[in-house]
N, C-alpha and C positions, 0 to 999 in steps of 0.2 A: 472362331474361338477367341475369347477375350483373355489376354495375358495379364495375370495378376502380378503386380510388383509391390515392393516395400519401399519405394522411393520416398525419402524424407522430404518434407515440405521446407523450402528455404525460409528461414525466419531471422530477421535482424533484431538484435537486442541492444538498445541504447541504455546505458546504465548497468552494464554487465558485471561490474565489480561492486555494486552497491549491496547493502545487506540483503535486500529482497532479490535483486537481480542476479546476484552471484549464486544464490541457492537455486533459483529458477534454472540457471544455465547448467548447474550440476545435474539436475533431475531431468531437464528437457532434452539433453544431448542425444538420448536414445530415440527420441521421436521426431526431432527437427534437425535440419542442417543449419546450424547456428552461425551467424556472423556477429561476433561479440565486439561491441564498440563502447568506448568510454572516453571521458575527457583526457585521461592519462593512460589509456590502454594501448595495446599493440596496434589496434585499429582505433585511431584517435578521431574524436568528433567533439566539437563545441557547439551545442545546439543554440547558443545565444548568437552565434555567427551564421548568417544566412549562407554565405559562401561555403563554409565548412559543411553544412548540412547538404547543400546541393552537390558538392563534390562527393560526399559519401554515397548519395543516391546514384550518381553517375558511375561510380567505381564498382559498386557491389550489386549483385543480382539477388533479389529476394521477393517473395510474394507478400509476406506479412512483416510488420514491424511492431515490436512491443516497446513502449517507452516507459522505462523505470526512472530515468533521470528526473530529479526534482529537488527543490530546496525544501527539506522536511523538518528542519530545526524550528519548531513552532515558536519557541521563546525568542530565538534570534530573529526570526521573521517579524515578530511583533514590534521589534525595535525599528523596523523599516516601514511601519504602517503608513500607507498613503504614498510611499516613495516608489514611483514607477521606474526610477533609475537604479533602484536597489537590486541586489543580487537575487532576492526571492522573486520579485516580479519579472526580472529579466529571464530567469531560468523557467519559472513555472508558467508564465504567460507568453512572453516573446519567444522563448525556446520551443514551447509547444506549438506556437503558431508557425514557426519555421519548419518544423517537422510535418505539420498538417499540410502546409502549402506544398511541400515536396512530395508528400503522398498523393495529393490531388493531381499535381502536374505529371506524375509518373504512373498514376493508376495503381498505387500500392494500398494495401489494407492496414489499418492501424488499430492496435490495442493500446488504449491509454489507461494507465494506472491512476486511479483517483482515491478518494478518501471520504470517510463519514463526516469529516470536518467541513464539508460543504453545506451542512445543515446547522441551524442554530441550537439544536439540542433541547428544544422545549417540548417536543411531541413525538419523540422516538419510541421504539425503533422505527426506521423509515424504510419504505419499499422503494423499488426502482421507479415507481410512478410518482413518488413524492417530489415536490418542487424544491430544488436547492434554494438556499437563502433563508428568508424569514427576517428576524430582527438582526440586521447587519452589525449592530453594536455588540451582539453576543457571538459573533463569528470572528475568529482570529484572522489576521492578515494572510496567514498561510491558507486558511480556508477560503478566503475571498479570492485569492489568486487561482486556486484550483477551480472555483466556480467559473471564473472568467475563462480559464483554459478549457473546461468542459464545454462551455457555450461555443467557443471557437471550433472545437472538434465537431459538435453537432451541426453548426451552421455552415460548415465548409466541406464536410465529407459525407458521402453516402456509405462508404465501406469502412465502418468503424465499430469497435467495441469499447465501451467505457467500463472498466472493471474496478469497482470500488472495494477497498479493503479497509481494515480498521485495527489499530494497535497490533501490528504484525509481530510475530515471535517465531523463533526457529531454534534448532540445536546450536551447538557451539560455533561461535563466529568471533574472530578477534577484532574485527574492524570497528564495530559500533554496538552500543547497547540497544536491545529491544526491550519491550515491557518486562519480559521474564528475566532477562539477564540483569537489567537495572535493579529490579526488586531484590534479586538474590545477592548481587554485589553489595548493595547498601545494607542488606540484612547481615551479611557476613562481616561487614565493617562496623556493625553496631550503629549505623547511621540511617536506618530506614525511617522515613518520615511517616506520619499517620496516613493510613490508607483510607480512601474515601468509601463510605458505606452507602452514599446516596448518588453515585454517578453510574449510570447504566452504560455498559460497554459490551461489544461483541467482538472479541479478538480474532484475528486471522492467523491460522497456522500456515506459515509460508509454504510448506511443502505441498499444500493443496493447489497452489497456483499452476504448477507445471501440468498436473493432470487435468485441471479445469480448462486450461488453454488448449491442450491437446484435443479435448472434446469439442470445444467451441470452434476451433479452427477446422477440424475434420468435418463438422456439420455446418460450417460456413455461417455462423450466427452473427447477428448485428444487434446494436442497441446498447442498453445499460444493464449491467448485471452486478450483483453483490456477491462477495465471497468472504464470508465471516462464519464464526460459530453459529449454528442454528439456535443455540440457546444463549440467552443473555446472562450477564453476571455483573458484579461490581468490582471496582479496584480491590476492595477489601477481601471479597470472596476469592478472587483470582490469586491474590497474594497468599491467602491462608492455605489454599490447595497447593500452590506452588511450593511453599516452604514445607508443608507437610510431606509432599512427595519427595522432596530433596532432603528429608530427614532433619528439618530444623524444628525449633520450638515455636509453635504457633501462638503461644501465650504472650510472646514478646511483640506481637503485631498490635500496634495501636490503631484505634479507630479515628477517622477524621471526616470532615464534611466539606465537600466541594463548594457548597453554597456559602459556607463561612469563608472558605479559602478565596473565592472570587470577590468577596467584599473588600479584601485587602487591596488598596490602590496599587496599580502597576502590574497586576498579574494578567497573563494572557487569557483571553476568553476561551473556554472549552465547553463542549456539549455536556449538559447535565443529564437530561433524559435522551440519550443518544442511542447509538447502535443502529444496525441495519437488519433488514429482513432478507431471507434467502429462498423464499418459496418459488420464485421464478427460476433460480438456479437449480433447485431440486427438481423442478418440473422438467428440466432439460435432461435429467438423468445423472446429475452429480450431487453427491451428498457431502457437504463440507464437514470438516472435523470439528466435533464438539470441543469446547475449550478444556474440559477436564481430561478428555482423551488425549488432546494435544499435549498437555503437560506431562502425561505418562510417557508419550512418545519421545519428547525431547529429553526426558530423564534417561530413557533407554539409549538414545542416540549419543548422549554425552557421558554415559556411564556414571551418572550422578554428579558430574563435575562440569556444570554449565559455565562457571566462571573460575 
């Protein structure tokens, strides 16, 4: 007779207090035995320091590791463009390499969180088979560092998942703005800038990540997967629906053009015809949350007070 058990899979989470990582931990704790680590956490790790990473791997027992830690401030990263000594490159590339090396040396499995910004945004939405890159002048420094990190993962590990997300949003969180919170905060302050009508995006409802990872780990999947809204939208349409659901006046939303915006010198490159496809993820049995449904859910979760 085979004894059935409900033993949780040990999973290390690096970046456990981040906007995305903290929500993942809240929701994944029922499915995984979590080891939550962060730069300033109770379990401390600095992924830019090889010794710190190696010590973490020696001290804690886990089968899988999910890496949320990243330098994600796209505009701040752009000011470091080309600087491999800068914090963005050190975290996103060197830090990832340290984690990958440790996974390889200890035979652990890695889930690496990446982004739609690895594409130049000229021919989206992109599938998992689409080649990252394109016109590098149209990719931000943040995106370029994530391309390099993805390449290091693929070239040095067999047991990996690259999970790409885009414009993540969640219910109430005090630590950092996401796309939804930023729009509402600026709207309530009367400072909302014109919303782009010509930029294609596929936002990620952060709550999806925990359930998706549970499925992917339990079925031992490998490779590259996308986790975003199955239906694309624009910044303008997303803002209009968000403000409508949160009982604002949609007539106050101004229209803008990302094409005109990017012509202004000094602005960070951003995908125009971007977004990601999720057919591969859906084929595995997971249905990502549509962006309109996601807005309704965060309204309910926050009781109408996201900010």
